[in-house]
C-alpha positions as CSV (number, residue, x, y, z in Angstrom):
1,X,187.2,134.8,102.9
2,X,185.6,138.0,101.9
3,X,182.6,138.9,104.1
4,X,180.2,141.3,102.3
5,X,178.0,143.7,104.2
6,X,174.6,144.8,102.9
7,X,173.4,148.4,102.4
8,X,170.2,150.0,101.1
9,X,170.4,152.6,98.4
10,X,168.5,155.7,99.7
11,X,169.1,158.3,97.0
12,X,169.9,158.2,93.3
13,X,170.7,161.4,91.3
14,X,171.3,160.9,87.6
15,X,173.5,163.8,86.5
16,X,173.7,162.6,82.9
17,X,173.4,159.3,81.1
18,X,176.8,158.1,82.4
19,X,177.2,160.0,85.7
20,X,175.3,159.3,88.9
21,X,175.4,160.2,92.6
22,X,174.3,157.4,94.9
23,X,173.8,157.3,98.7
24,X,173.6,154.1,100.7
25,X,173.0,153.2,104.3
26,X,174.2,150.0,106.0
27,X,171.5,147.6,106.8
28,X,173.1,146.4,110.1
29,X,174.7,149.1,112.3
30,X,175.8,152.6,111.7
31,X,177.8,154.2,108.8
32,X,181.3,152.7,109.2
33,X,184.1,155.0,110.4
34,X,186.5,156.1,107.7
35,X,188.8,159.0,106.9
36,X,188.5,161.6,104.2
37,X,190.2,160.4,101.1
38,X,189.4,156.7,101.5
39,X,187.4,154.4,99.2
40,X,184.8,151.8,99.7
41,X,184.3,148.6,97.7
42,X,180.9,147.8,96.3
43,X,179.7,144.5,94.9
44,X,176.7,143.0,93.1
45,X,176.0,139.5,91.8
46,X,176.4,139.4,88.0
47,X,173.6,137.4,86.3
48,X,175.8,136.9,83.2
49,X,178.4,135.1,85.3
50,X,176.1,132.8,87.2
51,X,175.7,135.2,90.1
52,X,179.4,135.8,90.7
53,X,180.0,138.8,92.9
54,X,181.7,141.6,90.9
55,X,183.4,144.2,93.1
56,X,184.9,147.6,92.4
57,X,186.4,150.3,94.6
58,X,185.0,153.9,94.6
59,X,186.3,157.0,96.4
60,X,183.9,158.3,99.1
61,X,182.5,161.8,98.4
62,X,180.7,162.2,101.8
63,X,182.8,163.1,104.8
64,X,183.4,161.3,108.1
65,X,181.4,163.7,110.2
66,X,178.3,162.8,108.2
67,X,176.9,159.7,109.9
68,X,173.7,159.5,107.9
69,X,174.9,157.9,104.7
70,X,177.9,157.0,102.3
71,X,177.8,159.1,99.1
72,X,179.5,158.1,95.9
73,X,179.8,159.7,92.4
74,X,180.1,157.0,89.7
75,X,180.9,157.0,86.0
76,X,179.3,154.3,83.8
77,X,182.1,152.6,82.0
78,X,180.9,152.0,78.5
79,X,184.1,151.6,76.4
80,X,185.7,149.5,75.2
81,X,183.1,147.2,76.8
82,X,180.3,148.0,79.2
83,X,181.6,147.8,82.8
84,X,180.5,144.6,84.6
85,X,179.6,146.5,87.8
86,X,178.9,150.0,86.7
87,X,176.3,148.8,84.2
88,X,174.4,147.2,87.0
89,X,174.9,150.2,89.3
90,X,173.2,152.4,86.7
91,X,170.1,150.2,87.0
92,X,170.0,150.5,90.8
93,X,166.9,152.2,92.3
94,X,166.2,153.6,95.7
95,X,165.4,150.7,98.0
96,X,167.7,148.2,96.3
97,X,170.4,146.4,98.2
98,X,174.0,146.6,97.4
99,X,177.1,144.8,98.9
100,X,180.0,146.6,100.4
101,X,183.3,146.1,102.1
102,X,184.6,148.5,104.8
103,X,186.4,151.7,103.7
104,X,190.1,151.6,103.3
105,X,193.0,153.2,101.5
106,X,196.0,155.3,102.6
107,X,197.1,157.0,99.4
108,X,195.1,160.2,99.8
109,X,194.8,160.6,103.5
110,X,195.2,164.3,104.6
111,X,198.8,164.8,105.7
112,X,198.9,166.1,109.3
113,X,202.6,166.1,110.1
114,X,205.8,167.1,108.2
115,X,208.7,164.7,108.0
116,X,210.3,166.5,111.0
117,X,207.2,165.9,113.1
118,X,205.9,169.4,113.0
119,X,202.3,170.1,112.1
120,X,201.7,170.3,108.4
121,X,200.2,173.8,107.8
122,X,200.9,173.9,104.1
123,X,198.3,175.1,101.7
124,X,196.2,172.2,100.4
125,X,195.6,172.1,96.6
126,X,193.4,169.3,95.4
127,X,193.3,168.4,91.7
128,X,190.5,166.0,90.6
129,X,189.9,164.8,87.0
130,X,186.3,163.6,86.4
131,X,185.1,161.5,89.3
132,X,188.5,161.9,90.8
133,X,186.9,164.9,92.5
134,X,185.1,162.6,95.0
135,X,187.8,162.4,97.7
136,X,188.3,166.2,97.6
137,X,184.6,166.8,98.2
138,X,185.1,164.7,101.3
139,X,188.3,166.7,102.1
140,X,186.5,170.1,101.8
141,X,183.5,169.1,104.0
142,X,185.7,167.4,106.5
143,X,188.1,170.4,106.9
144,X,185.1,172.7,107.1
145,X,183.2,170.8,109.7
146,X,186.4,170.3,111.9
147,X,187.2,174.0,111.8
148,X,190.5,173.5,110.0
149,X,192.2,176.9,109.3
150,X,194.5,175.6,106.5
151,X,194.0,177.1,103.0
152,X,192.4,174.6,100.7
153,X,191.8,174.9,96.9
154,X,189.8,172.4,95.0
155,X,190.4,172.3,91.2
156,X,188.1,170.1,89.1
157,X,188.5,169.1,85.4
158,X,185.6,167.8,83.2
159,X,184.7,167.6,79.6
160,X,181.3,169.1,79.9
161,X,179.6,171.5,82.3
162,X,177.0,168.9,83.4
163,X,179.9,166.8,84.7
164,X,180.8,169.4,87.4
165,X,179.1,167.1,89.8
166,X,179.6,169.2,93.0
167,X,179.7,172.7,91.6
168,X,176.9,174.0,93.8
169,X,178.2,172.5,97.1
170,X,181.8,173.7,96.4
171,X,180.6,177.2,95.3
172,X,178.6,177.5,98.5
173,X,181.7,176.6,100.5
174,X,183.7,179.3,98.8
175,X,180.9,181.8,99.3
176,X,181.0,181.0,103.0
177,X,184.7,181.6,103.0
178,X,184.3,185.0,101.4
179,X,181.5,185.9,103.9
180,X,183.3,184.7,107.0
181,X,186.9,185.7,106.1
182,X,189.9,183.6,105.3
183,X,190.9,183.5,109.0
184,X,187.8,181.5,109.7
185,X,187.4,179.3,106.6
186,X,189.9,179.6,103.7
187,X,188.5,177.8,100.7
188,X,188.5,178.3,96.9
189,X,187.0,176.2,94.1
190,X,187.6,176.4,90.4
191,X,186.8,174.1,87.4
192,X,188.2,173.7,83.9
193,X,186.3,172.4,80.8
194,X,188.4,170.5,78.3
195,X,185.9,170.8,75.3
196,X,184.8,174.4,75.3
197,X,184.2,174.4,71.5
198,X,181.3,172.0,71.8
199,X,177.8,173.4,71.7
200,X,176.7,172.0,75.1
201,X,179.5,174.0,76.8
202,X,178.6,177.3,75.0
203,X,177.8,179.1,78.3
204,X,181.2,178.3,79.9
205,X,183.3,181.3,80.7
206,X,185.9,179.8,83.1
207,X,189.2,178.0,82.6
208,X,189.5,175.9,79.5
209,X,191.7,172.8,78.9
210,X,192.6,170.0,81.2
211,X,192.6,170.6,84.9
212,X,196.4,170.7,85.1
213,X,196.4,173.8,83.0
214,X,195.7,175.7,86.2
215,X,199.5,175.1,86.8
216,X,200.7,176.4,83.5
217,X,202.4,179.8,83.7
218,X,200.9,182.5,81.5
219,X,203.1,185.0,79.6
220,X,203.8,186.9,82.8
221,X,205.2,183.7,84.4
222,X,202.3,183.4,86.8
223,X,199.9,180.4,86.6
224,X,196.1,180.7,87.0
225,X,196.4,178.9,90.4
226,X,198.9,181.5,91.6
227,X,196.7,184.3,90.3
228,X,193.8,182.8,92.3
229,X,195.6,182.6,95.6
230,X,197.8,185.7,95.0
231,X,200.9,183.9,96.0
232,X,203.8,181.9,94.5
233,X,203.5,178.1,94.7
234,X,206.5,176.6,96.4
235,X,207.3,173.2,97.8
236,X,207.6,174.8,101.2
237,X,204.1,176.4,101.3
238,X,201.9,173.9,99.3
239,X,201.0,170.2,99.3
240,X,199.2,168.8,96.3
241,X,196.7,165.9,96.2
242,X,195.8,164.5,92.8
243,X,193.2,161.9,91.8
244,X,192.1,160.8,88.3
245,X,193.4,159.0,85.2
246,X,197.1,158.4,85.1
247,X,197.3,161.1,82.4
248,X,196.1,163.7,84.9
249,X,198.7,162.6,87.4
250,X,201.4,162.8,84.7
251,X,200.2,166.2,83.5
252,X,200.3,167.7,87.0
253,X,203.8,166.3,87.6
254,X,205.0,167.8,84.3
255,X,204.5,171.2,85.9
256,X,205.6,170.3,89.5
257,X,208.7,168.2,88.8
258,X,210.7,171.2,87.5
259,X,209.8,173.1,90.7
260,X,211.4,170.4,92.8
261,X,208.2,168.8,94.0
262,X,208.3,165.0,94.7
263,X,205.6,162.5,95.4
264,X,205.2,160.4,98.5
265,X,206.0,157.4,96.3
266,X,209.4,158.9,95.7
267,X,209.9,160.8,99.0
268,X,213.3,162.0,100.0
269,X,215.6,160.3,102.4
270,X,214.3,162.5,105.2
271,X,210.7,161.4,104.4
272,X,209.6,164.7,102.9
273,X,207.3,165.1,99.9
274,X,204.8,167.6,98.4
275,X,202.5,165.4,96.3
276,X,200.1,162.6,97.1
277,X,198.1,160.9,94.4
278,X,195.8,158.1,93.4
279,X,195.3,156.9,89.9
280,X,192.3,154.9,88.7
281,X,193.4,154.1,85.2
């Protein structure tokens, strides 16, 4: 039998009509322990279904060192039909109660050991499409607060500039890396806008196209990602984490498969792999 816990919504930031950031605090006890990259299941009774609890899982954007609240970035599902839970979540106000189940999930946990048991010091490249950015916001803050010296790059893809939900936070983390030096905190953040021709995106001067185009080699044979890090991406020096629609996962692997990268779902006989992913569609 599923036992729901209760939490109170303490913060609601509507980024646009179908994108919201929500913070919640458990009613009984502290914020639950979890790991960066995990998800939490929310639930609300649906009045259309005689109060039946409708539950959905959402990646956690806050990080384990933050014991004040759980933060989520949620997209309102409107097509082909309005989402049974997200429609209700977009009517939630500060002070409202919400049901939750404890955080779980292993697909996107940060890899700490190589297959041979040695510490995994590979460069970390996170690729998030839309709200698939959430676990990597958690990654970045967690690695920052624990003093991790690994290089980490967060790449985010969105259709519109107002969907770059954590642009300020991630830009500040990069500015800190520049100020302190890569030997102290080695972080980069870049975004791609897939609809640059639309009027609302007229101010965008960064990467255009889907987020996986950061991996597409230019005429000189070097990809935008490799230009950013000033190094060649190889399966020996880099591990990728990908979260988003299945199309994003497939698009990334179209570039990585020819380079010999394999996912943890298809790991080699010795247990080695270079890509971890989680798809939500």
